[in-house]
N, C-alpha and C positions, 0 to 999 in steps of 0.2 A: 511329639512331643511338645508336650504342655510348660515344663521347665525349659526355659533358652537360657544358657550361658549369656549374660552381657558380651565375653570376651570368643565367643563361639566362631563367629563370623572372621575374626580377627583370626583365627586359629583353622578356619578352613579354607581363609586364602595363602595362609603360608604353608597348610599343606595341598593345597591347588600349586603355586609355585614349586616345594619340593619336587612334588610328585612330577613337575613337566621338566625339573634337573636331571631328575633319576633316568626321565624318557630319553631326554636329547643325549646322555649322557650313553646307554646303552646303545642307541642311536650310530654315536660317536666309536664306540669300542667295538659293533659290529662291524662299521666302512673296513677298518686298519684291519681285524682278522680275514674280512672279504680281499682287502689287497694286500696282505702277507701270503695269504691263499693262492691268488691272481700270479704274485711275482716267484713264489715258491714253486711253483708247479710247472 
């Protein structure tokens, strides 16, 4: 990639933080679902 956007690094860091937030959210949702499955069985 010869052309480098000046804001590319900032966007990449924002995207990394966003994906990390999604991973945490998914982990919490999965834990809640597992907890509900255990308590309802």
